[in-house]
Backbone bond lengths (Angstrom), bond angles and torsions (degrees), N, CA, C in turn:
res aa  C-N    CA-C-N  psi(-1)  N-CA   C-N-CA  omega(-1)  CA-C   N-CA-C  phi
1 M - - - 1.425 - - 1.534 108.83 -
2 T 1.327 119.05 129.66 1.473 122.82 179.98 1.539 109.96 -106.06
3 S 1.342 114.91 172.22 1.450 116.33 -178.21 1.543 113.29 -95.80
4 N 1.383 111.93 23.10 1.510 115.57 -179.47 1.502 113.16 -67.69
5 S 1.397 118.97 -25.82 1.399 118.25 179.13 1.582 107.05 -151.68
6 L 1.251 116.49 152.80 1.502 123.17 178.32 1.538 110.00 -109.97
7 D 1.319 113.68 5.47 1.458 113.36 -176.00 1.597 115.29 -61.97
8 H 1.307 114.95 -29.20 1.443 116.99 -174.96 1.562 109.75 -108.61
9 I 1.285 116.92 13.98 1.498 119.75 -177.27 1.536 104.92 -103.30
10 T 1.357 115.08 132.23 1.447 116.37 175.88 1.582 106.80 -73.10
11 K 1.351 114.03 125.38 1.417 117.92 -173.46 1.626 110.59 -100.05
12 P 1.290 115.96 119.74 1.406 121.73 176.68 1.517 113.67 -66.09
13 K 1.355 118.36 165.18 1.479 119.96 179.73 1.550 109.83 -61.88
14 I 1.357 117.70 -29.78 1.503 119.07 -179.15 1.551 108.96 -64.37
15 F 1.319 117.86 -26.91 1.499 118.41 178.65 1.498 108.70 -66.82
16 N 1.375 118.70 -47.72 1.401 121.63 -179.29 1.524 112.62 -58.81
17 A 1.378 112.03 -43.77 1.506 119.79 -179.86 1.527 109.79 -60.92
18 L 1.343 119.61 -42.49 1.419 122.60 -178.20 1.460 109.31 -65.77
19 V 1.307 123.24 -44.22 1.482 125.12 176.83 1.525 111.28 -60.76
20 L 1.266 118.54 -42.17 1.441 124.32 -179.27 1.558 110.67 -67.11
21 I 1.268 112.34 -41.06 1.506 114.33 179.23 1.537 111.02 -66.01
22 L 1.302 113.98 -44.43 1.470 119.36 178.21 1.510 113.64 -62.32
23 A 1.358 112.97 -38.94 1.488 114.96 178.61 1.520 111.49 -68.98
24 F 1.364 113.81 -35.14 1.499 116.72 174.77 1.484 112.13 -62.27
25 S 1.345 117.49 -41.78 1.442 120.75 -179.47 1.543 109.91 -64.24
26 S 1.225 117.57 -40.26 1.541 120.52 -176.95 1.487 107.29 -65.57
27 G 1.351 119.39 -40.06 1.502 120.13 -179.29 1.507 109.24 -69.23
28 F 1.370 121.86 -29.47 1.406 126.17 175.25 1.492 110.11 -64.58
29 I 1.348 116.66 -49.36 1.417 125.15 -174.98 1.533 110.65 -65.42
30 I 1.340 116.17 -44.52 1.479 120.31 178.56 1.483 111.87 -48.87
31 M 1.313 117.51 -55.71 1.431 122.87 -174.74 1.524 111.51 -73.59
32 S 1.242 119.44 -32.03 1.458 123.57 175.25 1.503 111.52 -61.35
33 V 1.363 114.43 -46.76 1.510 118.29 -178.08 1.566 107.45 -70.20
34 E 1.306 115.41 -35.04 1.510 116.96 -176.73 1.578 107.68 -64.64
35 L 1.359 114.88 -39.44 1.522 119.52 -176.95 1.535 101.90 -70.22
36 L 1.277 122.46 -46.03 1.511 123.02 -175.59 1.562 106.49 -60.70
37 G 1.314 118.68 -29.22 1.456 118.23 -178.36 1.490 115.83 -57.66
38 G 1.365 113.96 -31.35 1.439 119.51 178.50 1.495 110.68 -66.06
39 R 1.414 113.66 -41.97 1.469 115.91 -179.49 1.440 113.94 -73.62
40 I 1.351 116.94 -27.40 1.529 121.17 179.61 1.537 107.81 -70.87
41 L 1.270 121.78 -38.65 1.463 126.96 -173.56 1.526 109.64 -82.22
42 A 1.330 117.92 -26.95 1.520 120.73 -168.19 1.467 113.19 -57.32
43 P 1.384 120.58 -42.78 1.447 118.47 -176.14 1.638 114.31 -63.51
44 Y 1.293 112.91 -20.89 1.533 118.30 179.88 1.531 111.81 -99.41
45 F 1.339 116.60 -43.50 1.493 119.09 -169.64 1.583 111.35 -121.37
46 G 1.292 118.20 5.03 1.463 119.56 179.49 1.509 109.12 82.43
47 S 1.351 114.49 -170.05 1.409 119.12 -177.73 1.616 110.28 -129.55
48 S 1.305 112.60 35.58 1.501 120.00 -178.14 1.515 110.68 -71.78
49 I 1.294 114.44 175.40 1.447 121.04 178.60 1.575 108.30 -63.57
50 Y 1.341 118.31 -30.55 1.496 119.85 179.14 1.528 109.98 -62.11
51 V 1.346 117.42 -44.72 1.456 121.60 178.99 1.532 108.31 -58.03
52 W 1.370 116.02 -55.98 1.429 117.44 -174.78 1.513 112.88 -66.71
53 G 1.306 119.97 -30.20 1.413 123.58 170.65 1.537 111.32 -59.16
54 S 1.381 118.12 -44.13 1.414 122.80 179.33 1.550 110.14 -62.95
55 I 1.352 115.96 -46.09 1.387 119.13 -173.86 1.533 108.56 -66.22
56 I 1.267 115.99 -48.88 1.564 117.74 -179.12 1.484 110.51 -61.80
57 T 1.319 118.65 -40.19 1.435 122.12 -178.51 1.550 110.21 -58.40
58 I 1.353 116.37 -55.78 1.385 121.71 176.73 1.507 116.81 -57.21
59 F 1.297 119.07 -39.74 1.453 123.61 176.60 1.528 109.88 -64.11
60 M 1.368 118.50 -49.17 1.404 121.37 178.06 1.487 118.57 -62.03
61 A 1.334 110.69 -40.79 1.532 114.48 179.79 1.609 109.23 -71.28
62 S 1.367 118.23 -34.64 1.401 118.85 -175.78 1.512 108.58 -80.95
63 L 1.264 122.93 -31.64 1.465 126.25 171.73 1.523 109.43 -61.06
64 A 1.360 116.59 -43.84 1.472 119.73 179.74 1.517 111.45 -60.79
65 I 1.382 116.73 -41.08 1.472 118.41 176.21 1.530 111.22 -64.98
66 G 1.428 117.03 -37.98 1.368 119.18 -179.47 1.507 110.47 -66.81
67 Y 1.334 121.15 -41.70 1.368 124.06 -179.48 1.563 111.45 -59.95
68 L 1.371 112.09 -41.87 1.516 114.33 179.00 1.551 109.21 -66.91
69 L 1.255 120.79 -42.61 1.429 120.75 -174.48 1.563 108.09 -74.57
70 G 1.344 116.21 -39.96 1.478 112.66 174.00 1.511 117.03 -62.47
71 G 1.277 120.29 -32.17 1.432 123.61 173.23 1.511 110.69 -61.87
72 R 1.343 114.65 -44.15 1.461 116.66 -177.09 1.511 110.92 -70.71
73 L 1.214 117.23 -38.82 1.540 123.40 179.65 1.573 107.25 -63.77
74 S 1.264 117.65 -32.14 1.419 118.23 -173.16 1.649 113.64 -77.83
75 L 1.374 113.14 -5.70 1.407 118.17 -178.79 1.512 114.37 -78.22
76 T 1.318 116.64 -22.65 1.424 123.05 -178.32 1.497 113.74 -115.16
77 N 1.292 118.22 113.46 1.467 124.78 173.82 1.547 111.61 50.40
78 P 1.310 118.73 58.18 1.537 116.82 176.23 1.525 112.57 -60.93
79 N 1.302 114.45 133.05 1.472 116.78 178.96 1.491 111.95 -153.87
80 L 1.296 118.28 160.72 1.441 120.32 -174.63 1.476 116.96 -71.46
81 K 1.412 115.34 -20.57 1.410 120.63 177.97 1.621 110.42 -64.91
82 Q 1.290 111.60 -50.52 1.482 119.98 -179.41 1.561 105.90 -64.64
83 Y 1.329 117.70 -38.12 1.434 118.99 -179.75 1.501 109.88 -64.63
84 G 1.378 118.66 -39.33 1.419 121.44 176.14 1.512 114.27 -61.47
85 L 1.326 113.30 -32.44 1.526 118.44 179.03 1.453 114.33 -67.27
86 F 1.327 115.81 -27.42 1.506 116.26 173.88 1.503 114.58 -65.34
87 Y 1.368 116.04 -32.88 1.455 120.44 178.05 1.567 107.99 -76.69
88 L 1.227 123.38 -36.24 1.443 125.74 172.33 1.453 110.09 -66.61
89 G 1.252 122.85 -41.28 1.514 125.45 173.14 1.538 113.10 -60.25
90 A 1.323 112.91 -40.25 1.505 116.19 176.31 1.485 111.87 -66.72
91 A 1.310 119.38 -36.16 1.399 125.11 178.01 1.534 110.52 -64.95
92 V 1.297 116.11 -45.52 1.611 123.02 179.44 1.494 108.08 -63.14
93 T 1.354 116.97 -44.30 1.465 116.97 -175.49 1.508 112.65 -72.41
94 L 1.337 118.66 -17.49 1.427 117.14 178.58 1.527 113.86 -85.75
95 L 1.292 113.06 -13.67 1.566 120.95 179.56 1.509 111.32 -58.63
96 P 1.334 122.66 -41.78 1.421 120.04 -178.62 1.578 113.74 -62.87
97 I 1.340 112.85 -32.30 1.531 114.77 176.07 1.523 111.77 -56.92
98 V 1.372 114.93 -41.81 1.432 120.74 -178.52 1.523 112.78 -69.54
99 F 1.334 113.15 -49.83 1.479 119.30 -167.89 1.600 113.79 -92.64
100 M 1.285 113.75 -22.29 1.508 119.55 -170.61 1.581 111.29 -129.78
101 G 1.333 118.31 1.93 1.408 123.04 -175.11 1.524 113.99 -58.41
102 D 1.341 115.60 -47.76 1.499 119.15 176.26 1.464 115.28 -64.66
103 Q 1.294 114.40 -39.04 1.579 118.84 177.42 1.575 107.92 -60.62
104 M 1.289 115.05 -48.24 1.434 120.26 -177.90 1.541 113.98 -60.22
105 M 1.313 110.92 -41.53 1.507 114.75 -176.79 1.523 109.49 -72.33
106 D 1.399 115.66 -38.17 1.469 121.42 176.28 1.507 111.30 -55.59
107 A 1.322 115.69 -45.16 1.519 124.20 -178.01 1.565 104.99 -61.94
108 V 1.298 114.88 -46.05 1.568 116.51 -174.02 1.523 107.63 -70.79
109 F 1.232 117.31 -47.63 1.507 122.87 -176.98 1.530 113.32 -59.76
110 L 1.290 119.20 -32.73 1.452 123.21 -177.26 1.587 107.42 -74.85
111 R 1.328 115.42 -19.63 1.442 120.25 -177.95 1.544 114.80 -107.40
112 I 1.269 114.03 -27.13 1.472 119.90 179.68 1.489 112.52 -139.95
113 E 1.342 111.62 95.88 1.520 115.96 -177.61 1.513 114.16 -83.04
114 D 1.329 117.13 -18.22 1.418 119.76 -179.95 1.540 108.13 -60.67
115 P 1.305 118.49 124.08 1.484 117.39 -176.16 1.559 116.10 -64.16
116 R 1.345 114.56 -24.91 1.453 117.54 -179.40 1.564 109.19 -67.28
117 Y 1.346 118.07 -57.78 1.388 121.27 -172.78 1.552 111.84 -83.72
118 G 1.386 116.58 -26.82 1.434 116.70 177.34 1.476 110.33 -66.88
119 S 1.350 118.06 -45.64 1.472 125.13 179.93 1.521 110.36 -59.91
120 L 1.313 117.36 -39.11 1.381 125.91 -177.63 1.515 109.78 -66.64
121 V 1.359 118.76 -49.08 1.467 122.79 178.54 1.490 109.27 -64.33
122 A 1.362 118.58 -44.03 1.428 121.43 -179.02 1.570 112.08 -60.64
123 S 1.269 114.21 -38.12 1.493 121.91 -177.64 1.571 108.34 -70.30
124 V 1.316 115.29 -33.61 1.454 116.15 174.08 1.519 111.21 -61.46
125 F 1.316 117.92 -52.13 1.420 123.31 -176.50 1.542 112.64 -62.92
126 L 1.268 113.02 -38.44 1.511 116.61 -175.33 1.500 115.76 -84.82
127 F 1.315 118.58 -40.75 1.480 122.36 -168.53 1.465 117.60 -112.95
128 T 1.302 117.84 -7.95 1.526 118.27 -176.34 1.527 113.93 -61.45
129 L 1.431 116.35 -54.06 1.397 124.10 -175.22 1.568 110.79 -65.07
130 P 1.376 119.35 -49.24 1.478 115.94 178.39 1.504 111.11 -62.69
131 S 1.336 119.41 -36.74 1.471 116.94 -176.76 1.563 111.27 -70.41
132 I 1.286 115.64 -38.71 1.518 119.45 176.83 1.559 109.59 -60.53
133 T 1.331 116.34 -45.77 1.437 119.83 -177.31 1.552 111.86 -67.34
134 L 1.330 114.55 -39.53 1.572 116.91 175.85 1.507 109.38 -68.67
135 G 1.306 120.03 -26.39 1.432 121.56 -178.67 1.591 112.00 -77.67
136 L 1.259 117.67 -16.14 1.481 118.17 171.74 1.501 114.35 -65.97
137 I 1.358 116.27 -24.97 1.458 123.73 -166.81 1.610 108.43 -66.76
138 A 1.290 117.99 -51.66 1.528 121.84 -167.90 1.586 109.42 -61.34
139 P 1.254 121.71 -50.98 1.483 117.14 -176.78 1.527 112.82 -71.86
140 Y 1.362 115.66 -32.62 1.456 121.09 173.17 1.569 110.76 -61.20
141 S 1.343 114.98 -39.82 1.479 119.58 -176.28 1.600 108.06 -65.02
142 V 1.311 112.98 -38.89 1.515 116.99 179.74 1.495 111.06 -63.43
143 R 1.368 116.63 -41.09 1.474 118.78 176.83 1.540 112.44 -67.17
144 L 1.254 118.60 -35.81 1.446 115.91 176.32 1.499 118.78 -69.31
145 L 1.360 111.58 -24.64 1.468 117.00 176.34 1.518 118.11 -84.10
146 V 1.435 111.81 -27.15 1.464 116.16 -173.78 1.546 109.96 -77.17
147 T 1.411 114.01 125.51 1.443 117.23 172.45 1.522 108.82 -120.99
148 D 1.315 117.88 -9.81 1.472 116.52 -177.67 1.602 102.09 -140.82
149 A 1.315 114.80 121.88 1.506 120.30 -177.77 1.477 111.54 -51.62
150 K 1.399 118.70 -35.50 1.437 121.20 -177.39 1.525 113.72 -64.00
151 E 1.386 116.12 -20.60 1.446 120.42 -175.92 1.452 111.16 -103.89
152 S 1.413 118.59 4.22 1.364 116.68 -172.82 1.559 115.55 -69.27
153 G 1.359 118.48 -29.72 1.472 119.35 173.36 1.530 114.27 -65.13
154 A 1.342 115.14 -40.88 1.462 116.97 178.78 1.484 111.84 -68.03
155 I 1.346 117.44 -39.72 1.469 120.74 177.91 1.485 113.22 -65.81
156 A 1.321 116.65 -42.94 1.521 121.29 175.83 1.534 108.43 -59.47
157 G 1.335 117.76 -44.44 1.401 120.44 -179.97 1.556 113.92 -58.09
158 G 1.341 110.08 -49.85 1.475 119.38 179.54 1.513 111.07 -60.32
159 L 1.386 116.34 -43.93 1.437 120.18 -178.00 1.512 108.99 -64.61
160 F 1.347 120.76 -44.17 1.457 119.93 -177.77 1.536 113.17 -72.84
161 F 1.387 112.47 -23.66 1.496 115.68 174.42 1.558 106.70 -67.36
162 V 1.257 118.49 -51.02 1.529 121.09 178.52 1.497 112.59 -55.05
163 S 1.393 114.85 -47.14 1.434 118.91 -174.77 1.580 108.47 -67.61
164 T 1.282 117.48 -39.29 1.397 120.45 177.02 1.560 116.90 -62.82
165 I 1.356 110.07 -44.19 1.472 116.93 172.85 1.549 110.34 -56.35
166 G 1.314 116.23 -38.50 1.495 120.23 178.21 1.486 108.72 -64.67
167 S 1.351 118.76 -41.76 1.441 120.47 179.79 1.555 111.96 -67.02
168 A 1.294 117.65 -38.14 1.475 121.59 176.22 1.514 111.56 -61.56
169 L 1.424 114.69 -46.32 1.380 117.36 178.18 1.607 114.56 -67.18
170 G 1.347 111.62 -35.30 1.483 111.77 175.71 1.485 114.87 -69.25
171 T 1.347 118.12 -26.30 1.373 119.69 170.83 1.534 116.76 -65.21
172 L 1.292 111.61 -49.93 1.482 119.40 176.97 1.518 112.20 -64.01
173 A 1.309 117.89 -51.31 1.486 119.40 179.41 1.550 114.22 -55.81
174 T 1.295 114.20 -43.52 1.494 118.62 -179.91 1.473 114.42 -69.11
175 S 1.359 113.62 -47.44 1.530 117.71 -179.39 1.484 115.72 -73.44
176 F 1.330 116.80 -32.18 1.534 119.85 -178.92 1.480 114.17 -90.07
177 Y 1.393 115.48 -27.84 1.542 115.17 -170.85 1.553 112.98 -128.85
178 F 1.333 113.19 -58.34 1.494 115.51 -171.93 1.460 114.51 -55.57
179 I 1.375 115.17 -42.82 1.548 116.85 -177.70 1.448 109.86 -70.15
180 L 1.281 122.15 -18.75 1.433 123.66 177.42 1.515 114.63 -85.16
181 W 1.323 113.20 -32.91 1.501 119.18 -175.24 1.502 115.87 -94.16
182 F 1.351 117.44 -26.91 1.413 120.88 -171.87 1.479 112.81 -129.71
183 D 1.359 116.98 152.83 1.499 122.30 168.07 1.545 112.85 -62.31
184 I 1.208 119.28 153.77 1.493 122.98 -178.02 1.583 109.26 -60.02
185 N 1.315 113.08 -48.04 1.465 112.70 176.40 1.510 119.19 -61.94
186 E 1.329 114.84 -31.86 1.403 120.41 170.32 1.566 118.17 -58.26
187 I 1.399 108.86 -42.70 1.440 115.18 178.00 1.523 108.07 -67.71
188 L 1.293 118.01 -45.84 1.495 120.35 -176.67 1.469 110.44 -61.91
189 I 1.363 118.95 -44.81 1.483 122.48 175.93 1.547 113.98 -53.17
190 T 1.360 111.74 -47.74 1.405 120.17 178.64 1.508 110.39 -57.10
191 M 1.308 117.43 -45.16 1.490 124.42 -179.81 1.564 108.52 -63.04
192 I 1.316 117.05 -43.87 1.481 123.87 -179.73 1.530 108.15 -57.75
193 C 1.400 116.90 -42.88 1.489 122.76 -175.00 1.543 104.80 -69.64
194 F 1.322 117.12 -43.60 1.454 120.91 177.98 1.532 114.21 -55.74
195 L 1.325 113.47 -43.53 1.367 120.15 -179.28 1.548 114.19 -65.77
196 V 1.319 114.65 -33.63 1.435 123.17 179.68 1.634 104.93 -71.55
197 L 1.420 116.69 -41.55 1.494 117.95 173.07 1.437 112.65 -59.52
198 S 1.314 115.18 -41.09 1.461 117.34 177.07 1.437 114.44 -58.54
199 C 1.360 117.03 -42.14 1.406 121.72 178.78 1.547 108.13 -61.24
200 I 1.292 118.83 -45.58 1.478 121.83 176.60 1.420 116.15 -57.83
201 A 1.361 115.25 -39.54 1.403 120.52 176.54 1.453 117.98 -65.70
202 A 1.330 114.76 -36.18 1.450 123.22 172.77 1.533 111.81 -62.82
203 F 1.375 115.30 -46.82 1.388 122.62 179.14 1.596 113.06 -61.66
204 L 1.285 114.61 -37.66 1.448 122.14 176.82 1.541 110.57 -69.33
205 G 1.316 113.86 -40.46 1.473 118.26 174.82 1.562 113.86 -60.63
206 D 1.315 115.14 -39.44 1.386 122.33 -178.22 1.551 107.60 -67.44
207 Y 1.301 115.74 -45.66 1.482 121.31 176.86 1.512 114.63 -59.74
208 Y 1.350 115.73 -40.46 1.425 121.14 178.40 1.509 111.75 -64.89
209 L 1.364 115.80 -46.63 1.479 117.13 -179.07 1.465 113.14 -63.89
210 V 1.327 118.20 -44.22 1.395 121.13 178.84 1.574 115.74 -62.77
211 S 1.357 115.29 -38.56 1.355 118.82 -179.43 1.603 109.21 -70.56
212 E 1.317 115.49 -40.29 1.382 119.23 178.16 1.518 111.62 -62.96
213 E 1.321 120.90 -36.02 1.427 123.71 177.55 1.535 109.52 -70.14
214 T 1.370 115.29 -39.48 1.501 119.03 -177.98 1.526 107.52 -62.97
215 D 1.336 118.53 -43.73 1.411 121.40 -178.94 1.518 112.65 -64.08
């Protein structure tokens, strides 16, 4: 038995718990990064409604693309290894914000000083790839959890409930506490490390399931 598909593997309760915890964490990180986006762009473009409009637009559009791609990827051999790679991909795509964010915004600001279009272009460069990658997670999570088509609606509802609660807590934790206690890069690096740990957890879950089925 390989880890190419989980369709024919009996999934223990710990499997569902793992997927729900990881989906919760992705929702948390999505909103946390979105809130940090305002602080990242503020020194260059201010914190007006134009800036927040740009950030929200890019996040929503990118997540929409991620949801579409994640749904399509889930149709063929859904497995925890591929799921874990989404978290690793999100971690990698967040790295440029930490190490190249200022250089990117300098380049944009020198060419586009208008806060409306400058913030929009900067948001595209900084947040598109991480948002798309994080958007892959929700629809793929649903596919991992569904074993009976009759239960798909209830499972999807429960999954999006957990993910949205994660987003709400990510919003509160970041805006009320993290941004006051830590530097922006410290928060981002912590999130990157957590995403890598999430990838490892998914890989270990895949190994456990396959070894249990083999035994």
